[in-house]
Backbone as a printed PyTorch tensor [residue, N CA C, xyz], in Angstrom:
tensor([[[ 79.5650, 118.0970, 109.6620],
         [ 80.7390, 117.7910, 109.0660],
         [ 81.2630, 116.6090, 109.2880]],

        [[ 81.2650, 115.7770, 108.5220],
         [ 82.1210, 114.2200, 108.7590],
         [ 83.8190, 114.5190, 109.5580]],

        [[ 83.6100, 113.7540, 110.2950],
         [ 85.6110, 113.7740, 111.0940],
         [ 86.1770, 113.3010, 109.4650]],

        [[ 85.9390, 112.0390, 109.0840],
         [ 86.4690, 111.4210, 107.9160],
         [ 85.9620, 112.1220, 106.6530]],

        [[ 86.6420, 112.0570, 105.6640],
         [ 86.3870, 112.7700, 104.1700],
         [ 85.4690, 111.3100, 103.6000]],

        [[ 84.4850, 111.5710, 103.5860],
         [ 83.7280, 110.5540, 102.9020],
         [ 83.5590, 110.4060, 101.2170]],

        [[ 84.5730, 111.3330, 100.7070],
         [ 84.5300, 111.2210,  99.1500],
         [ 85.7930, 110.6490,  98.9220]],

        [[ 86.4040, 110.2330,  99.7700],
         [ 88.1810, 109.2320,  99.6280],
         [ 87.8880, 108.0590, 100.2630]],

        [[ 88.0960, 107.0110,  99.3100],
         [ 88.6860, 105.5760,  99.5660],
         [ 89.5860, 105.4990, 100.6280]],

        [[ 89.5580, 104.8390, 101.7700],
         [ 90.8090, 104.4930, 102.8150],
         [ 92.2570, 104.2020, 101.6790]],

        [[ 91.8550, 103.8000, 100.8510],
         [ 93.0370, 102.9890,  99.8580],
         [ 92.3910, 103.2230,  98.7900]],

        [[ 93.8460, 104.1320,  97.8280],
         [ 93.3170, 104.3090,  96.7430],
         [ 94.6960, 104.1610,  95.7630]],

        [[ 94.7850, 104.1440,  94.3610],
         [ 95.9360, 104.4700,  93.6330],
         [ 96.1880, 105.6340,  93.8110]],

        [[ 97.7440, 105.7590,  93.8640],
         [ 98.1290, 107.2570,  94.0800],
         [ 97.9860, 108.0280,  92.7630]],

        [[ 97.5900, 109.2490,  93.2670],
         [ 97.0370, 110.3400,  92.4640],
         [ 98.4130, 110.8100,  91.6870]],

        [[ 98.6570, 111.4430,  90.5330],
         [ 99.6150, 112.3130,  89.8950],
         [ 99.9090, 113.5400,  90.4470]],

        [[ 98.8680, 114.1830,  91.0360],
         [ 99.1050, 115.3780,  91.8700],
         [ 98.9270, 115.3470,  92.9500]],

        [[100.1600, 115.8100,  94.0510],
         [100.1120, 115.5100,  95.2630],
         [100.1510, 116.9590,  96.0400]],

        [[ 99.9450, 116.9820,  97.1600],
         [ 99.8710, 118.2330,  97.9350],
         [101.3240, 118.8830,  98.1040]],

        [[101.3690, 120.0180,  98.5110],
         [102.6280, 120.7890,  98.1590],
         [103.6650, 120.5310,  99.1850]],

        [[103.2860, 120.0310, 100.6090],
         [103.7160, 119.3600, 101.5330],
         [104.3360, 117.8920, 101.5180]],

        [[103.6750, 117.5620, 100.2490],
         [104.3820, 115.9690,  99.8770],
         [105.4600, 115.8420,  98.8790]],

        [[105.8490, 117.1810,  98.3810],
         [106.5480, 117.2810,  97.1990],
         [108.0950, 117.1350,  97.7570]],

        [[108.2000, 117.5130,  99.1150],
         [109.4680, 117.5540,  99.9350],
         [110.2380, 116.2680,  99.7530]],

        [[111.2370, 116.0870,  99.1170],
         [112.0190, 114.4130,  99.0400],
         [111.4180, 114.0170,  98.3710]],

        [[110.2040, 114.2390,  97.0840],
         [109.5940, 113.0160,  96.2610],
         [110.5460, 112.0960,  95.5500]],

        [[110.1210, 110.7460,  95.4620],
         [111.0790, 110.0130,  94.7850],
         [110.3230, 109.1350,  93.9070]],

        [[110.9130, 109.4180,  92.3930],
         [110.4150, 108.8370,  91.6310],
         [110.5290, 107.5210,  90.8370]],

        [[109.7150, 106.6880,  90.5750],
         [110.0380, 105.4480,  90.1150],
         [109.3650, 105.1250,  88.8460]],

        [[110.4370, 104.9230,  87.9420],
         [109.9930, 104.1760,  86.6040],
         [110.8720, 103.6060,  86.0550]],

        [[110.5090, 102.3390,  86.2570],
         [111.0660, 101.1540,  85.3760],
         [110.6750, 100.6040,  84.0180]],

        [[111.5830, 100.6770,  82.9760],
         [111.5600, 100.2830,  81.8250],
         [112.8350,  99.1850,  81.4700]],

        [[112.4920,  98.4670,  80.2920],
         [113.1490,  97.5230,  79.5510],
         [112.8520,  97.9650,  77.9270]],

        [[113.7460,  98.7680,  77.6320],
         [113.5050,  99.4630,  76.2140],
         [112.3120, 100.4400,  76.1020]],

        [[111.6340,  99.8000,  75.1990],
         [110.0700, 100.6380,  75.4070],
         [109.0560,  99.8450,  76.1860]],

        [[109.3050,  98.6810,  76.7240],
         [108.3290,  98.1660,  77.7550],
         [108.3710,  98.6060,  79.0790]],

        [[107.2140,  99.2800,  79.2780],
         [107.0110,  99.7620,  80.6560],
         [106.6630,  98.6380,  81.5920]],

        [[107.4090,  98.9620,  82.7540],
         [107.0850,  97.9200,  83.8870],
         [106.7510,  98.3060,  85.1810]],

        [[106.7720,  99.6310,  85.6640],
         [106.6860,  99.8760,  86.5880],
         [106.6900, 101.4290,  86.9910]],

        [[105.9600, 102.0690,  87.2170],
         [106.2620, 103.8100,  87.6580],
         [104.9840, 103.9570,  88.4970]],

        [[106.0340, 104.7950,  89.6780],
         [105.0020, 105.4020,  90.7550],
         [105.8220, 106.6110,  91.3030]],

        [[105.6280, 107.0920,  92.4860],
         [106.4610, 107.9280,  93.3650],
         [106.1560, 107.6030,  94.6730]],

        [[107.2240, 107.9140,  95.5090],
         [107.0640, 107.5930,  97.1960],
         [107.3700, 108.8220,  97.9150]],

        [[106.4190, 109.2460,  98.6380],
         [106.8590, 110.5090,  99.1370],
         [107.6810, 110.2930, 100.7550]],

        [[108.0250, 111.1830, 100.9720],
         [108.8300, 111.0230, 102.6800],
         [108.2240, 110.1300, 103.4820]],

        [[106.9430, 110.3150, 103.4820],
         [106.0610, 109.3700, 104.3790],
         [106.0590, 107.8650, 103.5930]],

        [[106.1810, 108.1030, 102.4690],
         [106.2390, 106.5920, 102.0020],
         [107.5130, 105.6120, 102.2930]],

        [[108.3390, 106.6730, 101.9680],
         [109.5990, 106.3060, 102.3050],
         [110.0800, 105.9730, 103.5100]],

        [[109.6830, 106.3610, 104.6140],
         [109.8690, 106.2150, 106.1580],
         [108.7990, 104.8370, 106.0560]],

        [[108.1110, 104.5730, 105.5040],
         [107.2760, 103.1730, 105.8200],
         [108.1030, 102.3510, 105.3730]],

        [[108.7710, 102.4220, 104.2640],
         [109.7250, 101.5240, 103.3440],
         [111.0870, 101.1030, 104.4930]],

        [[111.6770, 102.2630, 104.4620],
         [112.5650, 102.0050, 105.3380],
         [112.5410, 101.1510, 106.5180]],

        [[111.2020, 101.5570, 107.6220],
         [111.0790, 100.9670, 108.6330],
         [110.6930,  99.1730, 108.6110]],

        [[110.1020,  98.9730, 107.3640],
         [109.7140,  97.5530, 106.8820],
         [111.2680,  96.8500, 106.4500]],

        [[112.1750,  97.4080, 105.9960],
         [113.3510,  96.9310, 105.5670],
         [114.0250,  96.5940, 107.0100]],

        [[114.2910,  97.6730, 108.0870],
         [114.4020,  97.2980, 109.3330],
         [113.9070,  96.1050, 110.2660]],

        [[112.2890,  96.1630, 109.8010],
         [111.7970,  94.9220, 110.5020],
         [112.0510,  93.5170, 110.3370]],

        [[112.3410,  93.3490, 109.2680],
         [112.5930,  91.8390, 108.2100],
         [113.9140,  91.3170, 108.6650]],

        [[114.7290,  91.8470, 108.8560],
         [116.2110,  91.1370, 109.3350],
         [115.6330,  90.9560, 110.8620]],

        [[114.9580,  91.9170, 111.7710],
         [114.9780,  91.5320, 113.1210],
         [113.9620,  90.5980, 113.5030]],

        [[113.0670,  90.3290, 112.6580],
         [111.8520,  89.3380, 112.7470],
         [112.3390,  87.8010, 112.4640]],

        [[112.9850,  88.0280, 111.3880],
         [113.4360,  86.6990, 110.8160],
         [114.8370,  86.3270, 111.7490]],

        [[115.4260,  87.1740, 112.0170],
         [116.5970,  86.5270, 113.1150],
         [116.0580,  85.8750, 114.3180]],

        [[114.9730,  86.7770, 114.8570],
         [114.6330,  86.2330, 116.2250],
         [113.6160,  85.0570, 116.3830]],

        [[113.4890,  84.5260, 114.7680],
         [112.5510,  83.3390, 114.4650],
         [113.2780,  82.3510, 113.8240]],

        [[114.3790,  82.5510, 113.3640],
         [115.1180,  81.4510, 112.7410],
         [116.4640,  81.2620, 113.1380]],

        [[117.4400,  82.3190, 113.3870],
         [118.8720,  82.2420, 113.8140],
         [118.9750,  82.1160, 114.9750]],

        [[119.9160,  81.1190, 115.2290],
         [120.3130,  80.9790, 116.9060],
         [121.3890,  81.8950, 117.2750]],

        [[121.0060,  83.0900, 117.5340],
         [121.7010,  84.1730, 117.8400],
         [121.4880,  84.7530, 119.2630]],

        [[122.4610,  84.8570, 120.2820],
         [122.2220,  85.1720, 121.4550],
         [121.0950,  86.3660, 121.6550]],

        [[120.2510,  86.3910, 122.4960],
         [119.3570,  87.7350, 122.4270],
         [120.0230,  89.0840, 122.8380]],

        [[120.9990,  88.7510, 123.6100],
         [121.9390,  90.0220, 124.3270],
         [122.3050,  90.5320, 123.0590]],

        [[122.9060,  90.0210, 121.9720],
         [123.7170,  90.4330, 120.6010],
         [122.6740,  91.1800, 119.8650]],

        [[121.3950,  90.2520, 119.7110],
         [120.3890,  90.8210, 119.1800],
         [119.9580,  92.2960, 119.3100]],

        [[119.6620,  92.1710, 120.7400],
         [119.3170,  93.4080, 121.6100],
         [119.9290,  94.7330, 121.1310]],

        [[121.4910,  94.5370, 120.9730],
         [122.3250,  95.3960, 120.7980],
         [122.0810,  96.1470, 119.1670]],

        [[122.1760,  94.9990, 118.4810],
         [122.1100,  95.6390, 116.7960],
         [120.9460,  96.0940, 116.7510]],

        [[119.5560,  95.7670, 117.0860],
         [118.2460,  95.9720, 116.7420],
         [118.0180,  97.4000, 117.7460]],

        [[118.8640,  97.4950, 118.3930],
         [118.8330,  98.9260, 119.1950],
         [119.2320,  99.9590, 118.4400]],

        [[120.6010,  99.7060, 117.8500],
         [121.3010, 100.5870, 116.9490],
         [120.3170, 100.8020, 115.9930]],

        [[119.7760,  99.8890, 115.0460],
         [119.1400, 100.0060, 113.9950],
         [117.6780, 100.7540, 113.9180]],

        [[117.0400, 100.6350, 115.5550],
         [116.0370, 101.0690, 115.6060],
         [116.1310, 102.6580, 115.9110]],

        [[117.2470, 103.1690, 116.6120],
         [117.5090, 104.3720, 116.8120],
         [117.7800, 105.1290, 115.3120]],

        [[118.6600, 104.2240, 114.6780],
         [118.4660, 105.0530, 113.0290],
         [117.3170, 104.8300, 112.3850]],

        [[116.5480, 104.1470, 112.7810],
         [115.1300, 104.3230, 112.1760],
         [114.5020, 105.4870, 112.6220]],

        [[114.5520, 105.6010, 113.9440],
         [113.8840, 106.6480, 114.5320],
         [114.1580, 107.7140, 114.1990]],

        [[115.5870, 108.1040, 114.1590],
         [115.8870, 109.4080, 113.7390],
         [115.7290, 110.0250, 112.0070]],

        [[115.8140, 108.2500, 111.2500],
         [115.3850, 108.7230, 109.7910],
         [113.8820, 109.2880, 109.4570]],

        [[113.2950, 108.7970, 110.5190],
         [111.7880, 108.7980, 110.3740],
         [111.5040, 109.9220, 110.9350]],

        [[112.1870, 110.7270, 111.8520],
         [112.0300, 112.2950, 112.3320],
         [112.2990, 113.0790, 110.8290]],

        [[113.8310, 112.8160, 110.3630],
         [114.4000, 113.5630, 109.4930],
         [113.3390, 113.7110, 108.3560]],

        [[112.7620, 112.4780, 108.0190],
         [111.8140, 112.5100, 106.8070],
         [110.6130, 113.1830, 106.8940]],

        [[110.0100, 113.1520, 108.1440],
         [108.6210, 113.3010, 108.1920],
         [108.0350, 114.5860, 109.1140]],

        [[109.3990, 115.1940, 109.5350],
         [108.9510, 116.4110, 110.3000],
         [108.4650, 117.5840, 109.3060]],

        [[108.8570, 118.0270, 108.1140],
         [108.1340, 118.4940, 107.3250],
         [106.8090, 118.4390, 107.0300]],

        [[106.2740, 117.1030, 106.7960],
         [105.0130, 117.0050, 106.7430],
         [104.2040, 116.9730, 107.8800]],

        [[104.4270, 116.5260, 109.0570],
         [103.6820, 116.8290, 110.4730],
         [103.1260, 118.1860, 110.5170]],

        [[104.4390, 119.0430, 110.2330],
         [104.5310, 120.5820, 110.8750],
         [103.4990, 120.9830, 109.7310]],

        [[103.4080, 120.7220, 108.7020],
         [102.5870, 121.4970, 107.5440],
         [100.8760, 121.0420, 107.8610]],

        [[100.9040, 119.9360, 108.0900],
         [ 99.7550, 119.2400, 108.7580],
         [ 99.0120, 119.4650, 110.3490]],

        [[100.1590, 120.6070, 110.7710],
         [ 99.8830, 120.7370, 112.3350],
         [ 99.3800, 119.4050, 113.0650]],

        [[100.4170, 118.5490, 112.9590],
         [100.1230, 117.0230, 113.4400],
         [101.5500, 116.6580, 114.2190]],

        [[102.3190, 117.6060, 114.7540],
         [103.4270, 117.2380, 115.4080],
         [103.8400, 116.2550, 116.4400]],

        [[102.5830, 116.2840, 116.9970],
         [102.1810, 115.5030, 118.3840],
         [102.1410, 113.9310, 117.9550]],

        [[101.6330, 113.6830, 116.3690],
         [101.8320, 112.3640, 116.0830],
         [103.1080, 111.7370, 116.2960]],

        [[103.8770, 112.9900, 115.3540],
         [105.6200, 112.3520, 115.3030],
         [106.1680, 112.0730, 116.7790]],

        [[105.8260, 112.9220, 117.8660],
         [106.1830, 112.6330, 119.2690],
         [105.7210, 111.3200, 119.8060]],

        [[104.5230, 111.3500, 119.3140],
         [103.7880, 109.9280, 119.9610],
         [104.6190, 108.7730, 119.5050]],

        [[104.9650, 108.7970, 118.0560],
         [105.7750, 107.6630, 117.9490],
         [106.9770, 107.2330, 118.0310]],

        [[107.7020, 108.6500, 118.8030],
         [109.0430, 108.6630, 119.3950],
         [108.7440, 107.7800, 120.6510]],

        [[107.9630, 108.7950, 121.1840],
         [107.8160, 108.1960, 122.2660],
         [107.5890, 106.5700, 122.5270]],

        [[106.3790, 105.7760, 121.8480],
         [105.9820, 104.7190, 121.8660],
         [107.4980, 103.6860, 121.3880]],

        [[108.0310, 104.4280, 120.2540],
         [109.4670, 103.3910, 119.6220],
         [110.3780, 103.3560, 120.9160]],

        [[110.5730, 104.4770, 121.5720],
         [111.5660, 104.5380, 122.4710],
         [111.2210, 103.4890, 123.7170]],

        [[109.8460, 103.8070, 123.9810],
         [109.5400, 102.8220, 125.4300],
         [109.4980, 101.5190, 125.1450]],

        [[109.1950, 100.9930, 123.5320],
         [109.3450, 100.0680, 123.3160],
         [110.6180,  98.8540, 123.1210]],

        [[111.5370, 100.0490, 122.6880],
         [112.9660,  99.8370, 122.6640],
         [113.5890,  99.3720, 123.8880]],

        [[113.4820, 100.2170, 124.8310],
         [114.0230, 100.0780, 126.3060],
         [113.3080,  98.9210, 127.0890]],

        [[112.0600,  98.7770, 127.1390],
         [110.9850,  97.9570, 127.6690],
         [111.9000,  96.5150, 127.3090]],

        [[111.9180,  96.4030, 125.5540],
         [112.4970,  94.9500, 125.4350],
         [114.1970,  94.7910, 125.6290]],

        [[114.7690,  95.8770, 125.6970],
         [116.5150,  95.9860, 126.0960],
         [116.4790,  95.4420, 127.8030]],

        [[115.4670,  95.7830, 128.4750],
         [115.4180,  95.5960, 129.8260],
         [115.0880,  94.4130, 130.1690]],

        [[114.0360,  93.6420, 129.4650],
         [113.4850,  92.2740, 129.5120],
         [114.7340,  91.4200, 129.2480]],

        [[115.8180,  91.7300, 128.0160],
         [116.4860,  90.7360, 127.8220],
         [117.6820,  90.5060, 128.5040]],

        [[118.1620,  92.0460, 128.9280],
         [119.3660,  92.0710, 129.5660],
         [119.0620,  91.6600, 131.3890]],

        [[117.8560,  91.9280, 131.8810],
         [117.3840,  91.7510, 133.3440],
         [116.9630,  90.5460, 133.1790]],

        [[116.6080,  89.7010, 132.0950],
         [115.9300,  88.2710, 132.1830],
         [114.4370,  88.3990, 132.8840]],

        [[113.6490,  89.1940, 132.1680],
         [112.2560,  89.4740, 132.7060],
         [111.3580,  88.6760, 131.8960]],

        [[111.3350,  87.6540, 132.2440],
         [110.5020,  86.2560, 131.1760],
         [109.2980,  86.7200, 131.0140]],

        [[108.2920,  87.1970, 131.6070],
         [107.3990,  87.5240, 131.4760],
         [106.9290,  88.7820, 130.1860]],

        [[108.0200,  89.3530, 130.2380],
         [107.9110,  90.3470, 129.1030],
         [108.3610,  89.5460, 127.6630]],

        [[109.6330,  88.7050, 127.9860],
         [110.2790,  88.2700, 126.7970],
         [109.3200,  87.3210, 126.2140]],

        [[108.4200,  86.7710, 126.6130],
         [107.4510,  85.8530, 126.0610],
         [106.1700,  86.4750, 125.2030]],

        [[106.3670,  87.8090, 125.7690],
         [105.2320,  88.4880, 125.0390],
         [105.6850,  89.7820, 123.9470]],

        [[106.7630,  89.6050, 123.6080],
         [107.8190,  90.4420, 122.6810],
         [106.6830,  91.2260, 121.5450]],

        [[106.0260,  89.9220, 121.0730],
         [105.2240,  90.0890, 119.8020],
         [104.1650,  90.8940, 120.3090]],

        [[103.3580,  90.5800, 121.2770],
         [102.4170,  91.3690, 121.8390],
         [102.6940,  93.0270, 122.1900]],

        [[103.7560,  93.0110, 122.6270],
         [104.4450,  94.3230, 122.7520],
         [104.4220,  95.5640, 121.8290]],

        [[105.1190,  94.7720, 120.6440],
         [105.0830,  95.4110, 119.5310],
         [103.8630,  95.8290, 118.6260]],

        [[103.0860,  94.6720, 118.8290],
         [101.8990,  94.7400, 118.0200],
         [100.8510,  95.8580, 118.8760]],

        [[100.7480,  95.8550, 120.1240],
         [ 99.9580,  96.8600, 120.9110],
         [101.0150,  98.2260, 120.6820]],

        [[102.1390,  98.4000, 120.6380],
         [102.8410,  99.8210, 120.2670],
         [102.3400, 100.1070, 118.6720]],

        [[102.5020,  99.3040, 118.0280],
         [101.9780,  99.7070, 116.7570],
         [100.5870, 100.2280, 116.5800]],

        [[ 99.8820,  99.2100, 117.7280],
         [ 97.7880,  99.9930, 117.4250],
         [ 97.7990, 101.0790, 117.7870]],

        [[ 98.3790, 101.6600, 119.1710],
         [ 98.6240, 102.9370, 119.3420],
         [ 98.9960, 103.8690, 118.6720]],

        [[100.3540, 103.5580, 118.2920],
         [100.6050, 104.6050, 116.8840],
         [ 99.7620, 104.8480, 115.8040]],

        [[ 99.1030, 103.7900, 115.3760],
         [ 98.4540, 103.9510, 114.1490],
         [ 97.0340, 104.6690, 114.4220]],

        [[ 96.5890, 104.0950, 115.3560],
         [ 95.3660, 104.5240, 116.2030],
         [ 95.4840, 106.3440, 116.2340]],

        [[ 96.5410, 106.4670, 116.8540],
         [ 96.7510, 108.2680, 117.4800],
         [ 97.0830, 108.3860, 115.7170]],

        [[ 97.7840, 108.1050, 114.9820],
         [ 98.1070, 108.6230, 113.8300],
         [ 96.7820, 108.8660, 112.8080]],

        [[ 95.8970, 107.9190, 112.8940],
         [ 94.7240, 108.0500, 112.0560],
         [ 93.5700, 108.6430, 112.2260]],

        [[ 93.6690, 109.4860, 113.8310],
         [ 93.0010, 110.4560, 114.6750],
         [ 93.3280, 111.7600, 114.0420]],

        [[ 94.7020, 111.7080, 114.1220],
         [ 95.4680, 112.9820, 113.8850],
         [ 95.1260, 113.4580, 112.7000]],

        [[ 95.0280, 112.6310, 111.4800],
         [ 95.0360, 113.1710, 110.1290],
         [ 93.8130, 112.7260, 109.5460]],

        [[ 92.8440, 111.9730, 110.7160],
         [ 91.4750, 111.4910, 109.8370],
         [ 91.6000, 110.6960, 108.7430]],

        [[ 92.1890, 109.6410, 109.1390],
         [ 92.6000, 108.4340, 108.0950],
         [ 92.1120, 107.0650, 108.5370]],

        [[ 91.0380, 106.6650, 107.9570],
         [ 90.4990, 105.2820, 108.0740],
         [ 91.1360, 104.3060, 107.6590]],

        [[ 91.7810, 104.3420, 106.8490],
         [ 93.0230, 103.8570, 106.4820],
         [ 94.1550, 103.2880, 107.7030]],

        [[ 94.2230, 104.1580, 108.4790],
         [ 95.6100, 104.1630, 109.3840],
         [ 94.6750, 103.3120, 110.5960]],

        [[ 93.4840, 104.0120, 111.1670],
         [ 92.5810, 103.3050, 112.0790],
         [ 92.4620, 102.0660, 111.8020]],

        [[ 91.9140, 101.5050, 110.5620],
         [ 91.6580,  99.9660, 110.3770],
         [ 93.0090,  98.9520, 110.4840]],

        [[ 94.3060,  99.8160, 110.1560],
         [ 95.6530,  99.2040, 110.5350],
         [ 96.0170,  99.0510, 111.7470]],

        [[ 95.8360, 100.1060, 112.6340],
         [ 95.5120,  99.8690, 113.7890],
         [ 94.9070,  98.4970, 114.4310]],

        [[ 93.7090,  98.7240, 114.1570],
         [ 92.6880,  97.8840, 114.5530],
         [ 93.1740,  96.3200, 113.9770]],

        [[ 93.6350,  96.1460, 112.7770],
         [ 94.5320,  94.5810, 112.3390],
         [ 95.1610,  94.4080, 113.2200]],

        [[ 96.3240,  95.3430, 113.6900],
         [ 97.4380,  94.6600, 114.5480],
         [ 96.8120,  94.5830, 116.1170]],

        [[ 96.0850,  95.0720, 116.4790],
         [ 95.1470,  95.0880, 117.8830],
         [ 94.6900,  93.3300, 117.8680]],

        [[ 93.9980,  93.1220, 116.7390],
         [ 93.1130,  91.8820, 116.3570],
         [ 94.1650,  90.5490, 116.3860]],

        [[ 95.6510,  91.2720, 115.6990],
         [ 96.5770,  90.0340, 115.2090],
         [ 97.1320,  89.5570, 117.1670]],

        [[ 96.7420,  90.4540, 117.9920],
         [ 97.1890,  90.1150, 119.4860],
         [ 96.6800,  88.5620, 119.6690]],

        [[ 95.3690,  88.6440, 119.5170],
         [ 94.5440,  87.5130, 119.9910],
         [ 94.7970,  86.1370, 119.0990]],

        [[ 95.2540,  86.3330, 117.6350],
         [ 95.8290,  85.2200, 117.0320],
         [ 96.9560,  84.3810, 117.5680]],

        [[ 97.7670,  85.1210, 118.3560],
         [ 99.2320,  84.8010, 118.4200],
         [ 99.1510,  83.7160, 119.4590]],

        [[ 98.3590,  83.3140, 120.1310],
         [ 98.4140,  81.9940, 120.9710],
         [ 98.1470,  81.0910, 119.9810]],

        [[ 97.6730,  80.9130, 118.9700],
         [ 97.5310,  79.7440, 118.0590],
         [ 98.6320,  79.4740, 117.1370]],

        [[ 99.5660,  80.5250, 116.9050],
         [100.9330,  80.2970, 116.1930],
         [102.2100,  80.7210, 117.1020]],

        [[101.9240,  80.3430, 118.1950],
         [103.3710,  80.4200, 119.0000],
         [104.4310,  80.0450, 118.4850]],

        [[104.7930,  78.8540, 117.6550],
         [105.9410,  78.7980, 117.5390],
         [106.3390,  79.4150, 116.2300]],

        [[105.3010,  80.3050, 115.6260],
         [105.5510,  81.2150, 114.5540],
         [105.4360,  82.4560, 114.6040]],

        [[105.2150,  82.8630, 116.0450],
         [104.7900,  84.3520, 115.9230],
         [105.6700,  85.3410, 115.9590]],

        [[106.9350,  85.1150, 115.8460],
         [107.8250,  86.0830, 115.2480],
         [107.7910,  86.4290, 113.4900]],

        [[107.8030,  85.4540, 113.0270],
         [107.5290,  85.3660, 111.6800],
         [106.2420,  86.0530, 111.0810]],

        [[105.1790,  85.6290, 111.7870],
         [104.0170,  86.1420, 111.4710],
         [103.4720,  87.5110, 111.7100]],

        [[104.2020,  88.0020, 113.0760],
         [103.9360,  89.6000, 113.5990],
         [104.7750,  90.1850, 112.5820]],

        [[106.1320,  89.6940, 112.2670],
         [106.7630,  90.6800, 111.3210],
         [106.4830,  90.9760, 109.9920]],

        [[106.0000,  89.5530, 109.4500],
         [104.8960,  89.6010, 108.1390],
         [103.7410,  90.7030, 108.2400]],

        [[103.2480,  90.5320, 109.4090],
         [101.9190,  91.6270, 109.0810],
         [102.6120,  92.9060, 109.1350]],

        [[103.4690,  93.3790, 109.7700],
         [103.9180,  94.7810, 110.2940],
         [104.3210,  95.2690, 108.7210]],

        [[105.2700,  94.1690, 108.4540],
         [106.0160,  94.8260, 106.9640],
         [105.0220,  95.1070, 105.8720]],

        [[103.9170,  93.8350, 105.5360],
         [103.0040,  94.2370, 104.9570],
         [102.2030,  95.0070, 105.1190]],

        [[101.5650,  95.7920, 105.9820],
         [100.7530,  97.0810, 106.6210],
         [101.9300,  97.9900, 106.2180]],

        [[103.2740,  98.1760, 106.1660],
         [103.6930,  99.3990, 106.1950],
         [104.2730,  99.6310, 104.4450]],

        [[104.5070,  98.3340, 103.8340],
         [104.4580,  98.6840, 102.4430],
         [103.3930,  98.7270, 101.7360]],

        [[102.2650,  98.3130, 102.0650],
         [100.8480,  98.8700, 101.6410],
         [100.3250, 100.2340, 101.7360]],

        [[100.5110, 100.7400, 103.1030],
         [100.5230, 102.3820, 103.1010],
         [101.7040, 102.8770, 102.4280]],

        [[102.5880, 102.2390, 101.9860],
         [103.8110, 103.1660, 100.9400],
         [103.4530, 102.9880,  99.5470]],

        [[102.4140, 101.7930,  99.1640],
         [102.4940, 101.4510,  97.8060],
         [101.2540, 102.5230,  97.2710]],

        [[ 99.8680, 102.2300,  98.3120],
         [ 98.9090, 103.2940,  97.9170],
         [ 98.5880, 104.7130,  98.9760]],

        [[ 97.7290, 105.6500,  98.2060],
         [ 97.7540, 106.7010,  99.0640],
         [ 96.4970, 106.4320,  99.6080]],

        [[ 96.4390, 106.7700, 101.1820],
         [ 95.4680, 106.6470, 102.0050],
         [ 94.7430, 108.2260, 102.3910]],

        [[ 93.6480, 107.5370, 102.8990],
         [ 92.9730, 108.8350, 103.0160],
         [ 93.6770, 109.7930, 104.2130]],

        [[ 93.5730, 110.8880, 103.9540],
         [ 94.2770, 111.6800, 105.4350],
         [ 95.6040, 112.1590, 104.3670]],

        [[ 95.7170, 111.9020, 103.3310],
         [ 97.0020, 112.4850, 102.8020],
         [ 96.3940, 113.4570, 101.9870]]])
């Protein structure tokens, strides 16, 4: 028996029928102008969590890249937003991971996010230069571990490939030092929105 389901593509268009554990908090989107149909889809709680995190990541990495705001102020604001993101993620995904019997995946993300948050804040407030200059690598590494654990937990090639992509991007950073925050944020947001927009194997 194959560990992954070979009958399903890693990413595919969303199906009109979803599993019962994905009906919790399902959000339908149907945009029309008169009789002209523009866009129609649905977002599960997992999708919504991905979108929510992408909305948090955008200002974090854009501010770090472009705005001359003190790192200490950024650390305080982003820590608050990150905690809100973690709480929201737990609230929206608890039912799904419990139904799939992969609660350890959610715990893994919580530990990883809190670890990254504490390490980032300490490096800023205590002036740990070695970590400060490698913040993008830190968060790409955290995302890599999270995606790989989730991919193995739900048997998803899409999530494992997403984790590998984050890992490989770490080796690209030395060549784009001046734009590392922008590029790192763009990659993370792109992957989150891609996973929210399509149905990946393991769902």
